[in-house]
C-alpha positions in Angstrom: -1.0 16.7 -42.4 -2.5 17.1 -38.9 -5.6 19.2 -38.4 -6.3 21.5 -35.5 -9.3 23.8 -34.9 -10.2 26.6 -32.6 -13.3 28.7 -32.1 -13.2 32.4 -31.4 -16.0 33.8 -29.3 -17.8 37.0 -30.4 -16.0 39.0 -27.6 -12.4 38.1 -26.6 -11.1 39.7 -23.5 -7.5 39.7 -22.2 -8.5 36.9 -19.8 -10.1 34.8 -22.5 -8.2 31.5 -23.2 -9.0 30.0 -26.6 -8.2 26.2 -26.7 -6.8 24.7 -29.9 -8.0 21.2 -30.4 -6.4 18.3 -32.3 -8.1 15.6 -34.4 -8.6 13.5 -31.3 -10.5 16.3 -29.5 -7.7 17.1 -27.1 -6.7 20.7 -26.2 -3.1 20.9 -27.3 -2.5 24.6 -27.3 -4.2 27.8 -26.0 -4.1 31.2 -27.6 -4.8 34.4 -25.8 -4.9 38.1 -26.5 -2.0 40.2 -25.2 -2.1 44.0 -24.7 0.7 46.1 -26.2 3.0 47.9 -23.8 1.7 51.0 -22.1 3.2 53.6 -24.5 2.1 51.5 -27.5 -1.5 51.4 -26.3 -1.5 55.2 -26.0 -0.2 55.5 -29.5 -2.7 53.0 -30.8 -5.6 54.7 -29.1 -4.6 58.2 -30.4 -3.8 57.1 -34.0 -6.4 54.4 -34.4 -3.9 52.5 -36.5 -2.0 49.3 -36.4 -3.0 46.1 -34.8 -4.7 46.8 -31.5 -3.5 43.5 -29.8 -1.0 40.8 -30.4 -1.3 37.2 -29.3 0.6 34.5 -27.5 0.3 30.8 -27.7 1.0 28.2 -25.0 0.9 24.5 -24.7 -2.1 22.9 -22.9 -0.4 23.3 -19.5 0.0 27.1 -20.0 3.7 27.1 -20.8 4.3 29.9 -23.4 5.6 28.7 -26.8 5.4 31.8 -29.0 4.6 35.5 -28.4 4.2 38.2 -30.9 5.0 41.7 -29.6 5.9 45.1 -31.0 7.4 48.4 -30.2 4.3 50.3 -31.4 1.2 48.8 -33.0 2.0 48.3 -36.7 5.7 48.8 -36.3 8.6 46.5 -35.5 6.9 43.3 -34.7 9.0 40.6 -33.1 8.5 36.9 -32.4 9.6 35.4 -29.1 10.3 31.7 -29.2 10.1 30.7 -25.5 11.5 27.3 -26.1 14.8 28.4 -27.7 14.7 31.8 -25.9 15.2 33.6 -29.2 13.6 36.9 -30.2 13.5 37.7 -33.9 12.3 40.6 -35.9 9.3 40.1 -38.2 9.7 42.0 -41.5 6.6 42.8 -43.5 6.3 43.6 -47.2 3.3 44.4 -49.4 2.2 41.6 -51.8 -1.0 43.2 -53.0 -2.5 46.6 -52.8 -3.4 46.3 -49.1 -2.2 42.8 -48.2 1.1 42.2 -46.3 3.3 39.1 -46.0 5.6 38.5 -43.1 9.1 37.1 -43.1 11.5 36.1 -40.2 14.4 33.8 -39.5 14.2 31.5 -36.5 16.5 28.6 -35.5 18.4 28.9 -38.8 15.3 28.5 -40.9 13.6 31.2 -43.1 9.8 31.5 -42.5 7.3 33.3 -44.7 3.7 33.8 -43.8 1.0 35.4 -46.1 -2.7 35.3 -46.7 -4.2 34.9 -50.2 -7.4 36.4 -51.7 -9.5 33.5 -50.2 -8.2 34.5 -46.7 -6.2 31.3 -46.3 -2.9 31.9 -44.5 0.2 29.9 -45.7 3.2 29.3 -43.5 6.4 28.3 -45.4 9.6 27.1 -43.9 12.7 27.2 -46.1 10.4 27.8 -49.1 8.3 24.7 -48.3 4.7 25.0 -47.3 4.3 23.5 -43.8 0.9 24.9 -42.6 -2.3 26.5 -43.7 -4.8 28.4 -41.6 -8.3 29.2 -42.8 -11.7 30.4 -41.6 -14.5 28.8 -43.6 -17.1 31.3 -44.9 -20.4 31.1 -43.1 -23.3 30.3 -45.4 -26.1 31.5 -43.1 -25.8 35.3 -42.8 -29.1 36.1 -41.3 -29.1 39.6 -39.7 -31.4 38.5 -36.9 -29.7 35.4 -35.9 -27.1 35.5 -33.0 -23.6 35.3 -34.4 -21.9 31.9 -34.1 -18.3 31.4 -33.1 -15.7 31.8 -35.8 -14.0 28.5 -36.4 -10.4 28.5 -37.5 -8.9 25.4 -39.2 -5.2 24.7 -39.2 -3.6 22.0 -41.3 0.1 21.4 -40.5 2.9 19.0 -40.9 3.8 19.2 -37.2 2.3 20.6 -34.0 5.1 23.2 -33.8 4.3 24.6 -37.2 0.6 24.6 -36.3 1.0 26.7 -33.2 3.3 29.1 -35.0 0.8 29.5 -37.9 -2.0 30.0 -35.4 -0.4 32.9 -33.6 0.7 34.5 -36.8 -2.7 34.3 -38.4 -4.5 35.4 -35.3 -2.2 38.4 -34.8 -1.9 39.7 -38.4 -5.1 38.5 -40.2 -7.9 37.7 -37.8 -9.9 40.9 -37.0 -13.1 39.4 -35.8 -12.7 39.9 -32.1 
């Protein structure tokens, strides 16, 4: 498996570009926050529910690969594959009391993404695990120390699965920034 990492700053703005680095230290992808559409932002601000932002991922040259978008925050999420020009619905279902898993079909493959109790995200393609995404727990939790960057680690069989797992994890499970 290939390993990729990225670090999330304490404050992430719409203009912030977060590079995803491979094992050789090269930036191979970039992830950035994306605002919901105007009406969806109004609903999110008034209800204070749903996911306030979605994310998109691009290659190192800025060419979009995947974007997650929705009709309203928390409802009808869709995945846009910019390479195949497909847009597919992401279905969610509860797997624990408050945890959700996500399922979609893309390029004739069934994908399933969920996070376990240890906060590790698992991406499966056709019922075979192809990527994991995790954020190691910080051991130094001093209240007076300035917060460090959150480091996200992706282990994947291919770069394509790595960038798909990253955008799913960051949209649905990462709430730090």
